[in-house]
C-alpha positions as CSV (number, residue, x, y, z in Angstrom):
1,M,294.8,119.1,81.5
2,V,292.1,117.2,83.5
3,D,289.1,119.4,84.6
4,R,288.0,118.4,88.0
5,L,284.2,118.4,88.7
6,F,285.0,118.9,92.4
7,E,288.0,118.9,94.6
8,D,288.5,119.7,98.3
9,I,290.2,118.6,101.5
10,F,288.0,116.6,103.9
11,Q,288.4,115.7,107.6
12,I,286.8,112.5,108.8
13,L,284.3,113.2,111.5
14,R,283.0,109.7,112.2
15,L,283.3,106.2,110.8
16,N,280.1,104.0,110.4
17,P,277.7,106.6,112.0
18,D,274.8,104.1,111.6
19,G,276.8,101.1,112.7
20,K,278.9,98.7,110.7
21,K,276.9,97.0,108.0
22,F,279.5,95.1,106.0
23,D,282.8,93.5,107.1
24,K,285.0,95.1,104.4
25,V,283.2,98.4,104.0
26,T,283.5,101.5,106.1
27,R,281.1,104.5,105.8
28,V,283.1,107.7,106.2
29,E,281.4,110.8,107.4
30,A,283.5,113.9,106.5
31,K,283.3,117.6,106.1
32,S,285.3,119.7,103.6
33,E,287.5,122.6,104.6
34,T,287.0,125.0,101.8
35,C,283.6,124.4,100.2
36,E,281.7,123.6,103.4
37,M,280.5,120.2,102.0
38,F,279.3,117.3,104.0
39,M,279.9,113.7,102.7
40,H,279.1,110.1,103.4
41,L,281.4,107.8,101.4
42,D,281.7,104.0,101.5
43,V,285.3,102.8,101.3
44,N,286.7,99.3,101.0
45,S,288.4,99.3,104.4
46,E,290.4,96.1,103.6
47,V,292.1,97.9,100.7
48,Y,292.1,101.5,102.1
49,P,291.7,101.8,105.9
50,M,290.8,105.2,107.2
51,R,290.6,106.7,110.8
52,E,288.6,109.4,112.5
53,G,290.4,112.7,112.4
54,E,292.4,112.0,109.3
55,K,292.4,114.5,106.4
56,F,292.3,113.5,102.8
57,S,292.2,115.2,99.4
58,M,289.2,114.1,97.3
59,A,288.6,114.8,93.6
60,L,285.8,113.9,91.3
61,T,286.6,113.9,87.6
62,S,285.0,112.7,84.4
63,T,288.3,111.2,83.1
64,I,291.7,110.1,84.5
65,N,293.5,110.8,81.2
66,L,296.0,113.5,81.8
67,D,295.3,115.2,78.4
68,G,291.6,115.4,79.3
69,T,290.4,113.1,76.6
70,P,287.1,111.4,77.5
71,D,287.1,108.1,79.2
72,T,286.2,105.1,77.0
73,G,284.9,102.9,79.9
74,Y,287.8,100.5,79.5
75,F,291.0,100.5,81.5
76,T,294.1,99.3,79.6
77,Q,297.1,98.6,81.6
78,G,300.3,100.0,80.2
79,N,303.1,102.4,80.8
80,R,300.9,105.5,80.3
81,R,300.5,107.8,83.2
82,T,297.1,108.8,84.4
83,L,295.6,111.1,87.1
84,A,295.2,107.9,89.2
85,D,299.0,107.8,89.6
86,E,298.8,110.9,91.8
87,Y,296.3,109.3,94.2
88,E,296.1,106.3,96.6
89,Y,292.5,105.1,96.1
90,V,290.4,105.4,92.9
91,M,286.9,104.3,92.1
92,Q,284.9,104.6,88.9
93,G,281.1,105.1,89.2
94,K,278.0,106.8,88.1
95,L,276.0,109.8,89.4
96,F,272.4,108.5,90.0
97,K,270.7,111.3,91.9
98,I,270.8,115.1,92.1
99,S,268.5,116.8,94.6
100,E,267.9,120.5,94.6
101,G,267.7,122.4,97.9
102,S,264.3,123.3,99.4
103,K,263.2,126.3,101.4
104,R,263.6,124.3,104.6
105,D,267.0,123.0,103.6
106,P,268.7,125.0,100.9
107,K,271.6,122.6,100.5
108,A,271.7,120.5,97.3
109,E,272.8,116.9,97.2
110,V,274.4,114.5,94.7
111,N,274.5,110.7,95.1
112,A,276.8,108.4,93.2
113,S,277.5,104.6,93.2
114,F,280.9,103.2,92.7
115,G,280.2,99.5,92.1
116,G,277.8,99.5,95.0
117,L,279.9,101.7,97.3
118,L,277.9,104.9,97.7
119,M,278.8,108.6,98.0
120,M,276.4,111.3,99.2
121,L,277.8,114.9,98.8
122,K,275.8,117.8,100.2
123,G,276.4,121.5,100.0
124,E,275.8,124.7,98.0
125,A,274.0,124.1,94.7
126,S,276.6,126.2,92.9
127,Q,279.2,123.5,93.7
128,F,277.3,121.0,91.5
129,K,276.9,123.1,88.3
130,N,279.1,120.7,86.4
131,F,277.3,117.5,87.4
132,E,274.7,115.7,85.2
133,L,272.4,112.8,86.0
134,D,273.9,109.4,84.8
135,Q,277.3,111.0,84.5
136,R,280.2,108.6,84.7
137,M,283.0,109.8,87.1
138,F,286.1,108.9,89.0
139,L,286.6,109.5,92.7
140,L,290.2,109.9,93.7
141,I,291.5,110.1,97.3
142,R,294.9,110.6,98.9
143,K,295.6,111.0,102.6
144,L,297.4,114.2,103.7
């Protein structure tokens, strides 16, 4: 069984809030339904186009192996099933920044890079208790 570091349903509020920077990349601004999280996520729009108002399920995991065994860092194609088979868009990356909340803004924030595509997730610090700096992770998305 795969332990998810985080999972929730998000609704897209805006696309490219600061203007379009790259031809094939869209920055998604979204808010989660259950955990009250705010997210900016860069997505390869040529491979996985998204639209304002759409809802999607997003999960962050440390492995895509269904038995929960740690990821080796290498993907071997074969007939084995993985958690990726249950999703439409998957990226592998690394958590590079964890910011604690302040008195002025009590929300905590984590930042990860998926081959240069960035994710910023902001919310209650308790949601990030399973995250560690330099942690490798998978981001998995499927539209609802």
